C-alpha positions, 0 to 999 in steps of 0.5 A: 418287574424290574430285574438286573441282567448283566449290566442292563436294567430290564422291565416286566410290568404285569397287571390284571391277573392273580399270579405268584412269583417265586425264586429258586436259590442255588443249591437248594430249593426255597420258594419266597412268596412275593405276592399274589395280588389281582390288578396291582402293579408290583415293582420287584428287584432281582439280581439274575444271570441273564441266560439262566432267567426264564419266565414260565407263565406266571411263575419266574424260575431263576438261578440267583447269582450275585450281581448288582450289589446283592449277595445270593441267598440272603432273604432279608435286608441287611442292617446298613452301616453308615461310615462317612458323610460328604459334606460333614458340616455346612453353615446355617442358611445354606440354600441346599446341599446334596448330602452323600452317605457312604457305607455298606448294606444299602438297598434301593428301599434304604432311607436316609434319616435326618434326626430320625426322620426319613428323608428323600433318598436316591439309591446309588449303589449298595455302598452309596446314598444321596439325600438332597437337603433343602434350606428349610432343614438347614436353618438352625445351628446344631449337631444333627444325626444322620442315619440310614434305615432299611425296612422289613424284611430284615433291615434295621437302622445304622449307628448315627453320624454327626452332621454339623450345621454351624452358625456363621461367625457374627459380623466382625468376628474373624478366625485366623489359624497358625500352623503348629506341629507336635499336637498343640494341647495346652495353651497360656497367655500373659497380660502383656500378650506373651503366649505359649502352647505345649506340644505333647507329641514333640516334647516342647512348647512354642511361644510368641506374641498376640496383639488385638491385631495379629500374632506370631511365633517367636521360638520352640523350646524343648521341655520334658516328655509329654507336656500336657499343659503350660502356664505363665507367670504374670510378667510373661517371662517364665513358663512352666510345663506339667510333664506327664510322662517325665513326672516333672515340671519344666521351668523355662526362660521364655526370652532365652528359650532354655529350661532353667530348672526341673521339679520332680513330681510324685507322678505324671503331671496333668495341669498347672496354674500360677497364682495371680501374684506369681509367688506360687505354682499349683500342679496337678497329677494323674493320681490326684495330688495337688503340688503347691510350689514356691516359684522363688525356690522351686520347692514343693511347699505342701501337697493335697489329695484332690481326687484322681485325674485332677485336670482343671484349675481356677483361682479366685484372686479376691477370695483367695481360693483355688478350685481343682477338678478331679475327672475320675472322682466327679468333684471339685475341691476348694482350697484356702490358698492362704491357710493351705486347707481344703474348705469344701468339695463340690459334686459335679457332673461326670468326668469334669475337665477345665474350669472357668471362674466368673470374674465376679466370683460366685459362679464356677463353669465346669466343662465335663464330658458327661453333661457338657458344661455345668454352671456351679453356684459356689454358695449353695453348691447347686449346679445347672447343666447348660443345654447349649453345650452337649457332652464330651466338653473338655476346654473352657474359658470365660471372657474378662467381662464375664459375657461369653464362654468358649467351650471345646469339644475335641471328639466332635471337632467343635468349638462353642460360643456361649452367652453367659447371661442367657445360657444360649449358644451364640455359634459354633465353629467346626475345627479339627480337634479343639482342646483348650482355650484362653482369652487375652487380658483385654478379651479381644482374642480367644486362642484355641489349640487344635490337635489336628495341627493349628492354633486358632485366633478368634477375634 
């Protein structure tokens, strides 16, 4: 038998005869039968005050006091709570890692579980466990679930924590970060490499340039309140921001770094897109109103009701069709841009966000929070949720050649690279809170906003 006396562990091993062990709890008499077995070694853990623990033959009489991490008066194991992991992610192929789980309610019999399977566990304290993970468990890139299990009596399983096993970047792929404050959110890049990023907590945009080999910021420009997204005209000379709290659009001269006009909206601006010829600006709002604006006059030409929280836009320049997602309606609306008429409404998975149109047309990718990523057939209306992307996806972009998709998962802190043809995940990248993504015209660089305070350039 093991029991804790003060700061020392004492051992009393008994076997060979039948005996009962009972505890008498403070201020009440409540025997607890631990066992009556012949010829069996029974390790038990007690928390005792040394001066009050007395062995009387086969009966242990003790006044139990709080010590060594347990609370007096509790018969059953508590339900454990896991609050943090260290590390939270590793690269696939790592030889081994010593995973530390912190929380509360841990007991010596606690077991760390990897994807629901008990794992070898070292009890450190009632707030700390260690689980050595070996190479064979770390080969497959994925988001694993870590839980803690306490056995009966009582006990239970903690809520899961995510443990990310990241694929290493493919050979020749690099990632560079440029620091940027103000909570980087929306991103736009023009064919000439002009780039602008909206900063929702500093009411500004920061613009610069990106090339196949580098990037740099040029200037920060104040705009309206909470500029959720930013768009650029094809020449990269004019930027537009959808201002959520100002219920307006800021028109920005990029070179001069000044706002040249403010266009009022019916309510809070959500997202926006400039038509391929630069003649029209499409702006969505929180209530689900799509504003069609003439960029020559900055006047609203017409509006459409497209569903509440309209938050994704994509334009098919060949067919002349605009697609708009509505997060709270679970729909994508197709609009004939020349006739200004709604031609079709598609049902998609729950809480759709950004959209990406395959360059060849016919297929629309819909990032959504419920399923992850839908592949929508625009002819049949059928959709397929891709297993490569888990739920809570928000941003999506496709390379100009249609070969790869990048999808963001802000709550999970992950960016997924997906092969469009095989629908399989190529790799994933751990970030702070990746939100939106855009590709340069030549497809060599992906630009990803990270609300944690940076912009990533992946080549």
